[in-house]
C-alpha positions in Angstrom: -47.6 -28.4 48.0 -50.1 -27.4 45.1 -53.2 -29.2 46.9 -51.9 -26.4 49.8 -52.4 -23.7 47.3 -55.5 -24.6 46.1 -57.2 -24.7 49.9 -55.9 -21.5 50.5 -56.7 -19.5 47.0 -60.4 -20.8 48.2 -59.4 -18.9 51.7 -58.5 -16.2 50.0 -61.3 -15.3 47.8 -62.9 -11.9 48.2 -65.1 -11.4 52.0 -69.1 -11.0 51.6 -70.0 -7.5 53.9 -73.4 -8.3 54.1 -74.1 -6.3 56.9 -77.3 -8.1 57.7 -76.1 -11.4 57.1 -72.9 -11.9 59.5 -72.0 -8.9 62.2 -69.1 -6.7 61.8 -66.9 -8.2 64.3 -66.9 -11.6 62.1 -66.7 -9.4 58.9 -63.5 -8.1 60.4 -62.5 -11.3 60.7 -62.5 -12.8 57.8 -60.9 -10.2 56.2 -58.2 -10.9 58.8 -58.8 -14.3 57.8 -58.6 -13.4 54.5 -55.5 -11.3 54.9 -53.8 -14.2 55.9 -54.6 -17.0 53.4 -53.2 -14.1 50.8 -49.8 -13.9 52.6 -49.9 -17.6 53.3 -50.4 -18.3 49.7 -47.9 -15.7 48.2 -45.3 -17.5 50.9 -46.0 -20.9 48.9 -45.6 -19.3 46.0 -42.3 -17.7 45.9 -41.0 -21.2 48.1 -42.4 -23.3 45.1 -40.9 -21.1 42.8 -38.0 -21.3 44.6 -37.7 -25.3 44.5 -38.9 -25.5 40.7 -35.3 -23.3 40.5 -33.4 -26.0 43.0 -35.0 -28.4 40.5 -33.7 -26.7 37.4 -30.1 -26.7 38.8 -30.0 -30.3 39.4 -30.9 -31.0 35.9 -28.2 -28.1 35.2 -25.7 -29.3 36.9 -25.2 -26.7 38.6 -27.3 -27.1 42.1 -25.1 -25.9 45.3 -23.5 -22.6 44.1 -25.0 -19.2 44.7 -26.3 -17.8 41.9 -25.0 -14.3 43.1 -21.0 -15.0 43.2 -20.8 -18.3 41.7 -19.2 -20.1 44.4 -20.4 -22.9 46.4 -23.7 -22.7 49.1 -22.1 -24.4 52.1 -23.3 -27.7 52.9 -25.0 -26.8 56.3 -26.8 -24.2 54.4 -27.8 -27.1 51.5 -28.8 -29.1 54.2 -31.3 -26.5 56.1 -32.2 -24.4 52.9 -31.8 -26.8 49.7 -34.1 -24.2 48.1 -31.4 -21.7 49.1 -30.2 -20.2 45.7 -27.7 -18.2 47.0 -24.3 -18.6 49.6 -25.1 -16.8 52.8 -22.2 -13.7 52.3 -24.9 -13.0 49.2 -28.2 -13.4 51.2 -26.5 -11.1 54.0 -25.8 -8.5 51.5 -29.1 -9.1 49.8 -31.1 -8.6 53.1 -29.3 -5.1 53.8 
């Protein structure tokens, strides 16, 4: 995951806006690719952070418990998203 972050960091560098070296559409395409790389980088960093928190919870013996209500997170949810810090009910409340 950290290797992917490094590659994405390279892609999210500022776009050169020299009109003589690149046409307008190429610059717009490069800027769109840069924005997509930045969004991907942000998503991957958030995912890495959740994974690290889940590993920390395992070390502390608290893995599988909701960080909001302290109830156990269902096996189905953990099997799909083992890095989930919240049970389904608390996740739904946070999304509203």
